[in-house]
DRENPA-3360 file (N, C-alpha, C; in nm, 2 decimals, always signed):
BEGIN
1 = XXXXXXXX = -4.42/-1.72/-1.47/-4.29/-1.77/-1.44/-4.19/-1.68/-1.51 ~ -4.22/-1.66/-1.64/-4.12/-1.58/-1.72/-4.10/-1.44/-1.67 ~ -4.22/-1.38/-1.63/-4.21/-1.24/-1.57/-4.13/-1.24/-1.44 ~ -4.14/-1.34/-1.36/-4.07/-1.36/-1.24/-3.92/-1.37/-1.26 ~ -3.88/-1.44/-1.37/-3.74/-1.47/-1.38/-3.67/-1.35/-1.44 ~ -3.74/-1.26/-1.51/-3.66/-1.15/-1.58/-3.59/-1.07/-1.49 ~ -3.65/-1.01/-1.39/-3.57/-0.92/-1.29/-3.47/-1.00/-1.21 ~ -3.51/-1.12/-1.17/-3.42/-1.20/-1.08/-3.30/-1.24/-1.17;
9 = XXXXXXXX = -3.32/-1.27/-1.29/-3.20/-1.31/-1.38/-3.11/-1.20/-1.40 ~ -3.16/-1.08/-1.42/-3.07/-0.96/-1.44/-3.00/-0.93/-1.31 ~ -3.07/-0.95/-1.20/-3.01/-0.91/-1.07/-2.89/-1.01/-1.04 ~ -2.92/-1.13/-1.08/-2.82/-1.24/-1.05/-2.70/-1.21/-1.14 ~ -2.72/-1.18/-1.26/-2.60/-1.14/-1.35/-2.52/-1.03/-1.30 ~ -2.59/-0.93/-1.24/-2.52/-0.81/-1.19/-2.44/-0.85/-1.07 ~ -2.50/-0.93/-0.98/-2.43/-0.98/-0.86/-2.31/-1.06/-0.89 ~ -2.31/-1.15/-0.99/-2.21/-1.24/-1.03/-2.10/-1.16/-1.09;
17 = XXXXXXXX = -2.13/-1.06/-1.17/-2.02/-0.97/-1.22/-1.94/-0.90/-1.11 ~ -2.02/-0.85/-1.02/-1.95/-0.77/-0.91/-1.87/-0.87/-0.82 ~ -1.92/-0.99/-0.79/-1.84/-1.08/-0.71/-1.72/-1.14/-0.80 ~ -1.74/-1.14/-0.92/-1.62/-1.19/-1.00/-1.51/-1.09/-1.01 ~ -1.55/-0.96/-1.01/-1.45/-0.85/-1.01/-1.37/-0.87/-0.89 ~ -1.44/-0.89/-0.77/-1.37/-0.90/-0.64/-1.28/-1.03/-0.64 ~ -1.32/-1.14/-0.70/-1.24/-1.26/-0.70/-1.12/-1.24/-0.78 ~ -1.12/-1.15/-0.88/-1.00/-1.14/-0.98/-0.90/-1.03/-0.92;
25 = XXXXXXXX = -0.92/-0.99/-0.80/-0.83/-0.89/-0.74/-0.68/-0.95/-0.75 ~ -0.58/-0.87/-0.78/-0.45/-0.93/-0.78/-0.35/-0.81/-0.76 ~ -0.22/-0.85/-0.72/-0.13/-0.74/-0.70/+0.00/-0.78/-0.79 ~ +0.08/-0.67/-0.83/+0.20/-0.69/-0.89/+0.31/-0.62/-0.82 ~ +0.42/-0.69/-0.81/+0.54/-0.63/-0.75/+0.63/-0.57/-0.85 ~ +0.72/-0.48/-0.81/+0.82/-0.41/-0.89/+0.94/-0.39/-0.81 ~ +1.05/-0.41/-0.89/+1.19/-0.37/-0.84/+1.24/-0.25/-0.92 ~ +1.17/-0.21/-1.01/+1.22/-0.08/-1.09/+1.12/+0.03/-1.06;
33 = XXXXXXXX = +1.17/+0.14/-1.02/+1.08/+0.26/-1.00/+1.02/+0.31/-1.13 ~ +1.10/+0.30/-1.24/+1.05/+0.35/-1.37/+0.93/+0.26/-1.41 ~ +0.93/+0.13/-1.39/+0.82/+0.05/-1.43/+0.71/+0.07/-1.34 ~ +0.73/+0.09/-1.22/+0.62/+0.11/-1.12/+0.56/+0.24/-1.15 ~ +0.62/+0.34/-1.18/+0.57/+0.48/-1.22/+0.49/+0.47/-1.34 ~ +0.55/+0.39/-1.44/+0.48/+0.38/-1.57/+0.35/+0.31/-1.54 ~ +0.34/+0.21/-1.47/+0.22/+0.13/-1.44/+0.12/+0.22/-1.36 ~ +0.16/+0.31/-1.27/+0.07/+0.40/-1.21/+0.01/+0.50/-1.30;
41 = XXXXXXXX = +0.08/+0.54/-1.40/+0.05/+0.64/-1.49/-0.07/+0.59/-1.58 ~ -0.07/+0.46/-1.59/-0.18/+0.40/-1.67/-0.30/+0.37/-1.60 ~ -0.31/+0.40/-1.47/-0.43/+0.37/-1.39/-0.51/+0.49/-1.37 ~ -0.64/+0.50/-1.42/-0.72/+0.62/-1.40/-0.77/+0.63/-1.27 ~ -0.81/+0.76/-1.24/-0.87/+0.79/-1.11/-0.78/+0.76/-0.99 ~ -0.66/+0.79/-0.99/-0.57/+0.77/-0.89/-0.48/+0.90/-0.86 ~ -0.44/+0.91/-0.73/-0.36/+1.02/-0.69/-0.24/+0.97/-0.61 ~ -0.13/+1.00/-0.66/+0.00/+0.94/-0.60/+0.06/+1.04/-0.50;
49 = XXXXXXXX = +0.08/+1.00/-0.38/+0.13/+1.09/-0.27/+0.28/+1.05/-0.25 ~ +0.36/+1.14/-0.21/+0.51/+1.12/-0.19/+0.54/+1.18/-0.06 ~ +0.60/+1.09/+0.02/+0.66/+1.14/+0.15/+0.81/+1.14/+0.13 ~ +0.88/+1.25/+0.11/+1.02/+1.26/+0.09/+1.10/+1.31/+0.21 ~ +1.03/+1.33/+0.32/+1.10/+1.37/+0.44/+1.16/+1.50/+0.44 ~ +1.15/+1.58/+0.33/+1.21/+1.71/+0.31/+1.11/+1.82/+0.34 ~ +0.98/+1.78/+0.36/+0.87/+1.88/+0.38/+0.82/+1.86/+0.52 ~ +0.83/+1.96/+0.60/+0.77/+1.96/+0.73/+0.85/+1.89/+0.84;
57 = XXXXXXXX = +0.97/+1.85/+0.80/+1.07/+1.78/+0.89/+1.20/+1.86/+0.90 ~ +1.26/+1.84/+1.01/+1.40/+1.89/+1.03/+1.49/+1.78/+1.07 ~ +1.62/+1.78/+1.04/+1.72/+1.69/+1.09/+1.70/+1.67/+1.24 ~ +1.71/+1.55/+1.29/+1.70/+1.53/+1.43/+1.56/+1.51/+1.48 ~ +1.46/+1.53/+1.41/+1.32/+1.51/+1.45/+1.31/+1.35/+1.47 ~ +1.24/+1.33/+1.58/+1.22/+1.18/+1.63/+1.08/+1.14/+1.58 ~ +1.07/+1.01/+1.53/+0.94/+0.95/+1.49/+0.92/+0.84/+1.59 ~ +0.85/+0.86/+1.69/+0.82/+0.76/+1.79/+0.70/+0.66/+1.75;
65 = XXXXXXXX = +0.70/+0.54/+1.81/+0.59/+0.45/+1.78/+0.45/+0.51/+1.80 ~ +0.36/+0.50/+1.71/+0.23/+0.56/+1.70/+0.22/+0.70/+1.66 ~ +0.34/+0.75/+1.62/+0.33/+0.90/+1.57/+0.27/+0.90/+1.43 ~ +0.20/+1.00/+1.40/+0.14/+1.03/+1.27/+0.19/+1.15/+1.21 ~ +0.24/+1.14/+1.08/+0.29/+1.25/+1.01/+0.24/+1.24/+0.86 ~ +0.17/+1.35/+0.81/+0.14/+1.35/+0.68/+0.05/+1.23/+0.64 ~ -0.04/+1.19/+0.73/-0.13/+1.07/+0.70/-0.07/+0.93/+0.71 ~ +0.06/+0.93/+0.77/+0.13/+0.79/+0.79/+0.15/+0.78/+0.93;
73 = XXXXXXXX = +0.10/+0.67/+0.99/+0.13/+0.64/+1.13/+0.23/+0.52/+1.14 ~ +0.34/+0.55/+1.22/+0.46/+0.46/+1.22/+0.46/+0.37/+1.34 ~ +0.51/+0.26/+1.31/+0.54/+0.15/+1.41/+0.67/+0.09/+1.38 ~ +0.76/+0.08/+1.49/+0.90/+0.02/+1.47/+0.90/-0.10/+1.55 ~ +0.95/-0.21/+1.50/+0.98/-0.33/+1.57/+1.11/-0.31/+1.66 ~ +1.08/-0.30/+1.79/+1.19/-0.27/+1.88/+1.30/-0.39/+1.88 ~ +1.42/-0.35/+1.89/+1.53/-0.44/+1.91/+1.61/-0.38/+2.03 ~ +1.71/-0.45/+2.07/+1.79/-0.40/+2.18/+1.85/-0.26/+2.15;
81 = XXXXXXXX = +1.86/-0.22/+2.03/+1.92/-0.09/+1.99/+1.81/+0.01/+1.93 ~ +1.71/-0.05/+1.85/+1.63/+0.04/+1.78/+1.52/+0.08/+1.88 ~ +1.50/+0.22/+1.88/+1.39/+0.28/+1.97/+1.29/+0.35/+1.89 ~ +1.31/+0.36/+1.76/+1.21/+0.44/+1.67/+1.28/+0.49/+1.56 ~ +1.22/+0.60/+1.50/+1.28/+0.66/+1.38/+1.33/+0.79/+1.41 ~ +1.42/+0.84/+1.32/+1.48/+0.98/+1.33/+1.49/+1.03/+1.18 ~ +1.47/+1.16/+1.18/+1.49/+1.22/+1.05/+1.64/+1.27/+1.04 ~ +1.71/+1.23/+0.94/+1.86/+1.24/+0.93/+1.90/+1.31/+0.80;
89 = XXXXXXXX = +2.01/+1.39/+0.81/+2.07/+1.44/+0.69/+2.20/+1.39/+0.66 ~ +2.23/+1.27/+0.72/+2.36/+1.21/+0.71/+2.39/+1.11/+0.59 ~ +2.28/+1.09/+0.52/+2.28/+1.00/+0.41/+2.22/+1.04/+0.27 ~ +2.24/+0.97/+0.18/+2.19/+1.01/+0.04/+2.04/+1.01/+0.06 ~ +1.98/+1.11/-0.01/+1.83/+1.12/-0.02/+1.80/+1.22/-0.13 ~ +1.68/+1.21/-0.18/+1.63/+1.30/-0.29/+1.61/+1.44/-0.24 ~ +1.57/+1.46/-0.12/+1.54/+1.59/-0.06/+1.65/+1.64/+0.04 ~ +1.75/+1.56/+0.07/+1.85/+1.60/+0.16/+1.82/+1.54/+0.30;
97 = XXXXXXXX = +1.69/+1.50/+0.32/+1.65/+1.43/+0.45/+1.60/+1.29/+0.43 ~ +1.61/+1.21/+0.53/+1.55/+1.08/+0.50/+1.51/+1.02/+0.64 ~ +1.44/+0.90/+0.64/+1.41/+0.84/+0.76/+1.51/+0.74/+0.79 ~ +1.57/+0.74/+0.92/+1.66/+0.64/+0.96/+1.62/+0.58/+1.10 ~ +1.69/+0.48/+1.13/+1.66/+0.42/+1.26/+1.73/+0.50/+1.38 ~ +1.64/+0.53/+1.49/+1.71/+0.59/+1.60/+1.76/+0.49/+1.69 ~ +1.89/+0.46/+1.68/+1.95/+0.36/+1.75/+2.00/+0.40/+1.90 ~ +1.99/+0.32/+1.99/+2.00/+0.37/+2.13/+2.15/+0.40/+2.17;
105 = XXXXXXXX = +2.24/+0.37/+2.08/+2.38/+0.40/+2.11/+2.41/+0.55/+2.09 ~ +2.30/+0.62/+2.04/+2.31/+0.76/+2.03/+2.39/+0.82/+1.91 ~ +2.46/+0.73/+1.84/+2.54/+0.77/+1.72/+2.48/+0.74/+1.58 ~ +2.42/+0.62/+1.57/+2.37/+0.57/+1.45/+2.23/+0.62/+1.42 ~ +2.22/+0.68/+1.30/+2.09/+0.72/+1.26/+2.05/+0.66/+1.13 ~ +2.06/+0.52/+1.13/+2.00/+0.44/+1.02/+1.95/+0.31/+1.07 ~ +1.88/+0.23/+0.99/+1.83/+0.11/+1.03/+1.94/+0.00/+1.01 ~ +1.96/-0.08/+1.11/+2.05/-0.20/+1.10/+1.99/-0.31/+1.02;
113 = XXXXXXXX = +2.07/-0.40/+0.98/+2.03/-0.53/+0.93/+1.93/-0.59/+1.00 ~ +1.81/-0.62/+0.93/+1.71/-0.68/+1.00/+1.60/-0.60/+1.07 ~ +1.62/-0.47/+1.09/+1.53/-0.37/+1.14/+1.41/-0.36/+1.06 ~ +1.29/-0.35/+1.12/+1.17/-0.35/+1.05/+1.08/-0.23/+1.11 ~ +1.00/-0.17/+1.02/+0.91/-0.08/+1.06/+0.78/-0.08/+0.96 ~ +0.67/-0.02/+1.02/+0.55/-0.02/+0.92/+0.48/+0.11/+0.92 ~ +0.40/+0.13/+0.82/+0.32/+0.25/+0.81/+0.18/+0.22/+0.79 ~ +0.08/+0.28/+0.87/-0.06/+0.27/+0.84/-0.11/+0.39/+0.78;
121 = XXXXXXXX = -0.18/+0.38/+0.67/-0.22/+0.49/+0.59/-0.36/+0.54/+0.65 ~ -0.39/+0.67/+0.62/-0.51/+0.73/+0.68/-0.63/+0.68/+0.61 ~ -0.61/+0.63/+0.49/-0.73/+0.57/+0.42/-0.66/+0.46/+0.33 ~ -0.75/+0.37/+0.28/-0.70/+0.26/+0.20/-0.62/+0.31/+0.08 ~ -0.51/+0.23/+0.04/-0.43/+0.26/-0.08/-0.43/+0.15/-0.17 ~ -0.39/+0.18/-0.29/-0.37/+0.06/-0.39/-0.24/+0.04/-0.44 ~ -0.14/+0.12/-0.39/-0.01/+0.11/-0.43/+0.08/+0.17/-0.33 ~ +0.21/+0.10/-0.32/+0.31/+0.17/-0.23/+0.44/+0.12/-0.29;
129 = XXXXXXXX = +0.54/+0.22/-0.27/+0.67/+0.21/-0.33/+0.77/+0.27/-0.23 ~ +0.89/+0.20/-0.21/+0.98/+0.25/-0.12/+1.11/+0.24/-0.18 ~ +1.20/+0.36/-0.15/+1.34/+0.35/-0.20/+1.42/+0.33/-0.07 ~ +1.51/+0.24/-0.09/+1.62/+0.20/+0.02/+1.76/+0.27/-0.02 ~ +1.81/+0.34/+0.06/+1.96/+0.37/+0.04/+2.04/+0.28/+0.10 ~ +2.12/+0.20/+0.02/+2.19/+0.09/+0.07/+2.34/+0.08/+0.02 ~ +2.42/+0.00/+0.08/+2.55/-0.05/+0.02/+2.52/-0.15/-0.09 ~ +2.61/-0.15/-0.19/+2.60/-0.26/-0.29/+2.62/-0.39/-0.24;
137 = XXXXXXXX = +2.54/-0.49/-0.29/+2.56/-0.62/-0.25/+2.56/-0.65/-0.10 ~ +2.46/-0.58/-0.03/+2.45/-0.59/+0.11/+2.34/-0.68/+0.16 ~ +2.24/-0.71/+0.07/+2.13/-0.80/+0.11/+2.01/-0.77/+0.04 ~ +1.89/-0.82/+0.09/+1.77/-0.80/+0.03/+1.69/-0.70/+0.12 ~ +1.59/-0.63/+0.04/+1.52/-0.53/+0.10/+1.37/-0.53/+0.04 ~ +1.27/-0.51/+0.12/+1.13/-0.52/+0.07/+1.02/-0.47/+0.15 ~ +0.91/-0.51/+0.12/+0.79/-0.47/+0.18/+0.68/-0.58/+0.18 ~ +0.60/-0.58/+0.28/+0.49/-0.68/+0.30/+0.36/-0.59/+0.32;
145 = XXXXXXXX = +0.25/-0.65/+0.25/+0.12/-0.59/+0.28/+0.02/-0.71/+0.28 ~ -0.11/-0.68/+0.32/-0.20/-0.79/+0.32/-0.24/-0.84/+0.19 ~ -0.19/-0.77/+0.08/-0.24/-0.82/-0.05/-0.12/-0.88/-0.14 ~ +0.01/-0.87/-0.08/+0.13/-0.92/-0.15/+0.25/-0.86/-0.10 ~ +0.36/-0.89/-0.16/+0.50/-0.85/-0.11/+0.58/-0.82/-0.23 ~ +0.69/-0.74/-0.21/+0.79/-0.70/-0.30/+0.92/-0.71/-0.24 ~ +1.02/-0.77/-0.30/+1.15/-0.78/-0.25/+1.25/-0.75/-0.37 ~ +1.36/-0.67/-0.33/+1.46/-0.64/-0.42/+1.60/-0.67/-0.37;
153 = XXXXXXXX = +1.69/-0.72/-0.45/+1.83/-0.73/-0.41/+1.91/-0.61/-0.41 ~ +2.03/-0.61/-0.39/+2.13/-0.49/-0.40/+2.25/-0.51/-0.49 ~ +2.24/-0.60/-0.58/+2.35/-0.62/-0.67/+2.36/-0.51/-0.77 ~ +2.24/-0.44/-0.80/+2.24/-0.33/-0.89/+2.15/-0.22/-0.84 ~ +2.19/-0.09/-0.84/+2.10/+0.01/-0.80/+1.99/+0.04/-0.90 ~ +1.88/+0.09/-0.84/+1.76/+0.14/-0.93/+1.81/+0.28/-0.97 ~ +1.84/+0.37/-0.88/+1.88/+0.50/-0.90/+1.98/+0.55/-0.81 ~ +2.09/+0.60/-0.85/+2.21/+0.65/-0.76/+2.24/+0.53/-0.67;
161 = XXXXXXXX = +2.23/+0.56/-0.53/+2.26/+0.45/-0.44/+2.13/+0.39/-0.39 ~ +2.02/+0.39/-0.45/+1.89/+0.34/-0.40/+1.85/+0.22/-0.48 ~ +1.79/+0.13/-0.40/+1.72/+0.02/-0.46/+1.57/+0.04/-0.43 ~ +1.49/-0.02/-0.50/+1.34/+0.01/-0.50/+1.26/-0.12/-0.49 ~ +1.15/-0.11/-0.41/+1.05/-0.22/-0.40/+0.91/-0.16/-0.41 ~ +0.83/-0.21/-0.49/+0.70/-0.14/-0.50/+0.59/-0.25/-0.53 ~ +0.47/-0.22/-0.50/+0.35/-0.31/-0.52/+0.23/-0.23/-0.57 ~ +0.16/-0.27/-0.66/+0.03/-0.22/-0.71/-0.08/-0.33/-0.70;
169 = XXXXXXXX = -0.18/-0.30/-0.64/-0.29/-0.39/-0.62/-0.43/-0.35/-0.68 ~ -0.51/-0.44/-0.72/-0.65/-0.41/-0.76/-0.74/-0.40/-0.63 ~ -0.69/-0.46/-0.52/-0.76/-0.45/-0.39/-0.69/-0.35/-0.30 ~ -0.76/-0.27/-0.22/-0.71/-0.18/-0.13/-0.65/-0.24/-0.01 ~ -0.55/-0.18/+0.05/-0.49/-0.22/+0.18/-0.45/-0.11/+0.26 ~ -0.44/-0.14/+0.39/-0.43/-0.02/+0.49/-0.30/+0.01/+0.55 ~ -0.20/-0.09/+0.53/-0.07/-0.07/+0.59/+0.03/-0.15/+0.50 ~ +0.16/-0.11/+0.53/+0.27/-0.18/+0.47/+0.39/-0.19/+0.57;
177 = XXXXXXXX = +0.47/-0.30/+0.57/+0.58/-0.31/+0.66/+0.70/-0.33/+0.58 ~ +0.82/-0.27/+0.62/+0.94/-0.26/+0.54/+1.05/-0.33/+0.61 ~ +1.14/-0.40/+0.55/+1.24/-0.49/+0.62/+1.37/-0.50/+0.53 ~ +1.47/-0.55/+0.60/+1.59/-0.58/+0.52/+1.65/-0.73/+0.57 ~ +1.72/-0.79/+0.49/+1.77/-0.92/+0.54/+1.91/-0.96/+0.46 ~ +2.01/-0.98/+0.53/+2.13/-1.02/+0.46/+2.16/-1.17/+0.47 ~ +2.08/-1.24/+0.54/+2.09/-1.38/+0.56/+2.21/-1.40/+0.66 ~ +2.22/-1.32/+0.76/+2.30/-1.33/+0.88/+2.44/-1.26/+0.86;
185 = XXXXXXXX = +2.46/-1.20/+0.75/+2.58/-1.13/+0.73/+2.60/-0.99/+0.80 ~ +2.48/-0.94/+0.85/+2.48/-0.81/+0.92/+2.51/-0.69/+0.84 ~ +2.50/-0.70/+0.71/+2.53/-0.59/+0.61/+2.41/-0.51/+0.56 ~ +2.29/-0.55/+0.58/+2.18/-0.50/+0.51/+2.13/-0.38/+0.60 ~ +2.20/-0.28/+0.61/+2.16/-0.15/+0.68/+2.10/-0.05/+0.57 ~ +2.02/+0.03/+0.61/+1.96/+0.13/+0.52/+1.90/+0.24/+0.58 ~ +1.87/+0.35/+0.50/+1.78/+0.46/+0.54/+1.68/+0.48/+0.42 ~ +1.57/+0.55/+0.46/+1.45/+0.56/+0.36/+1.44/+0.71/+0.31;
193 = XXXXXXXX = +1.48/+0.73/+0.18/+1.47/+0.86/+0.14/+1.33/+0.91/+0.09 ~ +1.25/+0.80/+0.06/+1.11/+0.84/+0.00/+1.02/+0.72/+0.01 ~ +0.89/+0.74/+0.04/+0.78/+0.65/+0.02/+0.68/+0.70/-0.06 ~ +0.63/+0.62/-0.16/+0.51/+0.67/-0.24/+0.40/+0.59/-0.21 ~ +0.28/+0.64/-0.22/+0.15/+0.55/-0.21/+0.04/+0.62/-0.29 ~ -0.05/+0.54/-0.33/-0.15/+0.58/-0.42/-0.29/+0.56/-0.38 ~ -0.37/+0.66/-0.37/-0.51/+0.66/-0.33/-0.59/+0.67/-0.46 ~ -0.68/+0.58/-0.47/-0.78/+0.56/-0.59/-0.92/+0.60/-0.55;
201 = XXXXXXXX = -0.98/+0.67/-0.64/-1.13/+0.71/-0.62/-1.22/+0.59/-0.68 ~ -1.16/+0.49/-0.73/-1.24/+0.38/-0.79/-1.30/+0.31/-0.67 ~ -1.44/+0.27/-0.67/-1.50/+0.20/-0.57/-1.43/+0.07/-0.53 ~ -1.42/+0.03/-0.40/-1.36/-0.09/-0.37/-1.45/-0.20/-0.41 ~ -1.38/-0.31/-0.45/-1.46/-0.43/-0.49/-1.58/-0.47/-0.40 ~ -1.55/-0.46/-0.27/-1.66/-0.50/-0.16/-1.77/-0.41/-0.19 ~ -1.75/-0.29/-0.22/-1.85/-0.20/-0.23/-1.93/-0.23/-0.36 ~ -1.87/-0.28/-0.46/-1.94/-0.33/-0.59/-2.02/-0.44/-0.55;
209 = XXXXXXXX = -1.98/-0.54/-0.47/-2.06/-0.65/-0.43/-2.18/-0.60/-0.35 ~ -2.17/-0.51/-0.27/-2.29/-0.46/-0.18/-2.38/-0.39/-0.28 ~ -2.33/-0.32/-0.39/-2.42/-0.26/-0.48/-2.50/-0.37/-0.56 ~ -2.43/-0.48/-0.59/-2.50/-0.58/-0.66/-2.62/-0.64/-0.57 ~ -2.59/-0.65/-0.44/-2.69/-0.70/-0.34/-2.81/-0.60/-0.34 ~ -2.77/-0.47/-0.34/-2.87/-0.36/-0.33/-2.95/-0.37/-0.46 ~ -2.91/-0.40/-0.57/-2.98/-0.41/-0.69/-3.08/-0.52/-0.69 ~ -3.03/-0.64/-0.64/-3.12/-0.76/-0.62/-3.24/-0.72/-0.54;
217 = XXXXXXXX = -3.21/-0.66/-0.42/-3.32/-0.63/-0.32/-3.41/-0.53/-0.39 ~ -3.35/-0.43/-0.46/-3.45/-0.33/-0.52/-3.53/-0.38/-0.63 ~ -3.48/-0.47/-0.71/-3.55/-0.53/-0.82/-3.66/-0.63/-0.76 ~ -3.63/-0.69/-0.65/-3.73/-0.78/-0.58/-3.85/-0.70/-0.53 ~ -3.81/-0.59/-0.47/-3.92/-0.50/-0.41/-4.00/-0.45/-0.53 ~ -3.94/-0.40/-0.63/-4.02/-0.34/-0.75/-4.11/-0.45/-0.81 ~ -4.06/-0.57/-0.82/-4.14/-0.69/-0.88/-4.26/-0.71/-0.79 ~ -4.24/-0.71/-0.66/-4.35/-0.74/-0.56/-4.45/-0.64/-0.58;
225 = XXXXXXXX = -4.41/-0.52/-0.59/-4.51/-0.41/-0.60/-4.60/-0.41/-0.72 ~ -4.51/-0.44/-0.84/-4.58/-0.45/-0.96/-4.68/-0.58/-0.95 ~ -4.64/-0.68/-0.90/-4.72/-0.80/-0.89/-4.84/-0.78/-0.81 ~ -4.83/-0.71/-0.69/-4.94/-0.68/-0.61/-5.05/-0.59/-0.69 ~ -5.00/-0.50/-0.77/-5.09/-0.41/-0.85/-5.16/-0.50/-0.95 ~ -5.09/-0.59/-1.01/-5.16/-0.67/-1.11/-5.26/-0.75/-1.05 ~ -5.24/-0.81/-0.93/-5.34/-0.89/-0.86/-5.45/-0.81/-0.83 ~ -5.43/-0.69/-0.78/-5.54/-0.60/-0.74/-5.63/-0.56/-0.85;
233 = XX = -5.57/-0.53/-0.97/-5.64/-0.50/-1.08/-5.73/-0.61/-1.14 ~ -5.67/-0.73/-1.13/-5.74/-0.85/-1.16/-5.86/-0.88/-1.09;
% end
């Protein structure tokens, strides 16, 4: 019995450790880009990507529903005026260009209060951060993911005329949606100068659990073979 329990005990320990790591997954939200970037800098085996709309785009380029650029696939929640996205040079941005809402009136190139859009990443990510160019005291701005949310107000700017919402997770996620809300005042318009997201080479927790299961199976097979040889020898 003692010989039987040894491989099974170690296999069970490994499996529990892997499952426990998955259970402890958590996310942290940020409204400071400096704090977000500092946290990212402390995470090993990660690569941060930046979509600043200044590379590979020109003012007036349209971003339609389902379009994919630089690994990001865009979906816009249609309204009576919002038909998609547009690359604009009319507002503040780090690169001179930003993502705005393509409003059907033909004149506005920004997202109106309450407009929403989402991006799906080409592979799972562990962090996402978004700058919103907004008017002061205009409302709340934020993002939602399957692992958590981040919301920032507009009473104080993060940088220049930008507010920031970001999220870092120990679990990967595939998409993020972005929104604004003024509580009915109609003031929370915005454009997006930059999106950051982080791809990590660390194995996903689900992969660790599968590895634990593989260890159990492997140890059981090995024990059976050794046991059979012992019986044959006897």
